[in-house]
C-alpha positions in Angstrom: 40.5 -1.8 22.5 36.9 -0.7 21.5 35.8 -1.3 18.0 36.2 1.7 15.7 33.1 3.5 14.4 31.5 1.9 11.4 32.0 5.1 9.4 34.2 8.1 9.9 34.5 11.1 7.6 37.5 13.2 8.7 37.7 16.8 7.2 36.5 15.5 3.8 36.3 17.8 0.8 35.4 16.9 -2.8 36.3 18.9 -5.9 35.5 18.1 -9.5 37.5 19.6 -12.3 40.6 21.7 -12.0 41.9 25.2 -12.5 39.2 27.7 -13.5 36.7 24.8 -14.0 37.1 23.4 -10.4 33.9 23.1 -8.4 34.0 22.2 -4.8 31.0 20.0 -4.0 31.9 19.2 -0.4 33.9 21.3 2.1 35.5 20.0 5.3 32.9 17.5 6.2 33.4 15.5 9.5 30.9 13.0 10.9 30.9 9.6 12.6 28.3 6.8 12.5 28.3 4.1 15.1 26.9 0.6 14.9 23.1 0.6 15.2 22.7 4.3 14.6 20.8 6.2 11.9 22.2 9.4 10.5 19.9 11.5 8.2 21.4 14.0 5.7 19.0 16.8 5.0 19.2 19.7 2.6 18.1 21.0 -0.8 19.0 19.2 -4.0 22.6 20.0 -5.0 23.8 20.5 -1.4 26.1 17.5 -1.6 24.1 14.7 0.0 24.6 12.2 -2.8 28.3 13.0 -3.2 28.7 12.4 0.5 26.9 9.0 0.2 29.2 8.0 -2.7 32.3 8.8 -0.6 30.9 7.0 2.5 30.1 3.9 0.4 33.6 3.9 -1.2 32.0 4.5 -4.6 34.2 7.6 -4.9 37.1 9.1 -3.0 37.6 12.5 -1.4 39.9 15.2 -2.8 41.0 16.0 0.7 40.5 14.3 4.1 39.8 10.7 4.8 36.9 8.2 4.8 37.2 5.2 7.1 35.0 2.2 7.2 35.6 0.0 10.3 38.7 2.0 10.9 40.2 1.4 7.4 40.8 4.3 5.0 39.0 3.6 1.7 41.9 5.2 -0.2 44.3 2.6 1.3 42.4 -0.3 -0.3 43.3 -1.9 -3.6 40.7 -2.7 -6.3 40.0 -6.2 -5.0 39.7 -5.0 -1.4 37.3 -2.3 -2.4 35.2 -4.8 -4.3 35.1 -7.1 -1.3 34.3 -4.2 1.0 31.2 -3.2 -1.1 30.1 -6.8 -1.4 30.4 -7.8 2.2 30.3 -4.7 4.4 28.2 -2.1 2.7 24.6 -2.2 1.5 22.9 0.3 -0.8 19.3 1.3 -1.2 18.4 3.7 -4.1 15.4 5.9 -4.8 14.5 4.0 -8.0 15.1 0.4 -6.6 17.8 -0.7 -9.1 16.5 -4.2 -9.3 17.7 -6.3 -12.3 14.6 -6.6 -14.5 15.5 -10.1 -15.8 15.9 -11.6 -12.4 13.2 -12.7 -9.9 12.9 -11.1 -6.5 14.8 -14.0 -5.0 17.5 -13.8 -7.5 18.0 -10.1 -7.0 18.3 -10.6 -3.2 20.6 -13.6 -3.7 23.0 -11.9 -6.1 25.3 -10.1 -3.6 25.9 -13.4 -1.8 26.6 -15.2 -5.0 29.1 -12.5 -6.1 30.8 -12.8 -2.7 30.9 -16.6 -2.8 28.9 -16.9 0.4 27.4 -20.2 1.4 23.7 -20.9 1.7 22.8 -18.0 -0.6 19.3 -19.1 -1.5 18.3 -19.9 2.1 19.6 -16.5 3.4 17.9 -14.6 0.6 14.6 -16.3 1.3 15.0 -15.4 5.0 15.5 -11.8 4.1 12.4 -11.8 1.8 10.5 -13.3 4.6 11.7 -10.5 6.9 10.4 -7.9 4.5 7.1 -9.7 4.2 7.5 -10.8 0.6 8.4 -14.5 0.7 5.4 -15.3 -1.5 6.8 -12.9 -4.2 10.2 -14.8 -4.3 9.6 -15.9 -7.9 7.9 -12.7 -9.2 9.7 -10.5 -11.7 10.2 -6.8 -10.8 7.6 -5.7 -13.3 5.0 -7.8 -11.4 5.6 -5.9 -8.1 4.4 -2.6 -6.9 6.8 0.2 -6.2 6.6 -0.4 -2.5 7.2 -4.1 -3.0 10.2 -3.4 -5.2 11.8 -1.2 -2.6 11.2 -3.8 0.1 13.0 -6.3 -2.2 15.8 -3.7 -2.6 16.1 -3.4 1.2 16.2 -7.2 1.5 19.1 -7.2 -1.0 20.9 -4.4 0.8 21.0 -6.3 4.1 21.2 -9.9 2.8 24.9 -10.0 3.9 24.2 -8.2 7.2 26.3 -5.1 6.2 28.2 -3.0 8.6 27.1 0.1 6.8 23.8 0.8 5.0 23.6 3.7 2.5 20.1 4.8 1.6 19.6 7.6 -1.0 16.0 9.0 -0.9 14.6 5.5 -0.2 11.0 6.7 0.1 11.2 9.4 -2.6 9.4 7.4 -5.2 6.8 5.8 -2.8 3.3 6.6 -1.4 3.1 7.3 2.3 2.0 3.8 3.3 4.7 2.1 1.3 7.3 4.6 2.6 6.4 4.0 6.2 7.0 0.2 5.7 10.4 0.9 4.1 11.3 3.2 6.9 10.4 0.6 9.5 12.6 -1.9 7.8 15.5 0.6 7.7 15.1 1.3 11.4 15.0 -2.5 12.1 18.1 -2.9 9.9 20.1 -0.8 12.4 18.7 -2.7 15.4 18.7 -6.3 14.0 21.9 -6.3 12.0 23.8 -3.6 13.9 24.2 -1.6 10.7 25.2 2.1 10.8 22.7 3.7 8.5 23.4 6.9 6.5 20.2 8.2 4.9 19.8 11.1 2.5 16.3 12.4 2.4 13.9 15.3 1.8 11.2 13.6 3.8 10.4 14.7 7.4 9.0 11.2 8.0 12.3 9.7 7.0 14.3 12.2 9.1 12.2 11.4 12.1 13.6 7.8 12.4 17.2 9.2 12.6 19.2 9.4 15.8 21.3 12.2 14.3 20.1 14.8 11.7 22.8 16.6 9.7 21.6 19.6 7.7 23.7 20.5 4.7 23.9 23.6 2.7 26.2 24.3 -0.3 28.5 21.4 0.4 28.9 22.2 4.1 27.4 21.0 7.4 25.1 23.7 8.6 23.9 22.0 11.8 23.8 18.7 13.6 20.8 17.7 15.8 20.3 14.7 18.0 17.1 12.8 18.6 
């Protein structure tokens, strides 16, 4: 039997509120992301990209339809299983880095492994910092790093556990062009080196250009799907 896709969204809809106050944010979304692939979500602010990322990363659940990670429905998992899923199978990269300010770069990268009880956490974290070109910044605090360096630390943290799925929400939106290009190269390499399926929300044409599949969204619906 072949392995299931890393990510499947099957006729997913998301509604907030109820009755007259109900607002449908996503409507009948279906997409699949395979190992080693990059899928870019494009569209105006408010079109549903971030909501879709939250569902894909099991941070929220659909009102209708099903989200599967490695063939398992996220709604079928208990709290402990969901926590384990997020800590071991999913990595997250955010626009504003979300590094813990009281921890060094190394400690930020190491944290997901420590929470998951993984062995050799420090050595693995150092390897990831070396991979993003920041081994010499291991003991620097976030305030001592540039924006581009902080995002590279965030990428190292996101892939420290070799996730099956990498979720990136506007990862270059707060960076200059040169720093953004470095981060995009790392995201592209994450798919190739770790076999992650990458789901990337972006307004950037440069970011969309690294994707194998480009999904254009409008008003909570898929408007078009293009292949590289």
